[in-house]
C-alpha angles and dihedrals in degrees: 000000000000120000121240119256092249097051121180114351123233121243111253144132118280137210121208121226134172120236132173115233133182110253094245091055093048089052091050093048090050090052091049091049090050092053092045089052092050092051101040121003136318113285137166120245095242091055090062096052097080091049091049090050092048091050091047094052092043092055098040101108094194092054094044090051093050092044091051091050091048093050092047090050091050091050091048093053092048090052095044095053100060095039100036094091128055115261125216089256092054092050094049096046091048094051 
């Protein structure tokens, strides 16, 4: 039998939040949690949601592409700031 996309969950602390879901989505999440519990270990539906969101974000190509461009731009700005002006050593060596 094929494993589920989420696989085993890592042990870590959790924070509870409240979200509003359409009933069909809640039923689907409950069914997924039941299958995950059957394959791995008992788990509540709500405990799966953060991992599902993390997996979704990690596999969203558009998001990863935008995130990468943003990080590159931020790194470029940080690099440009300290080296944009001439330093004392640059002035002395060019004279």
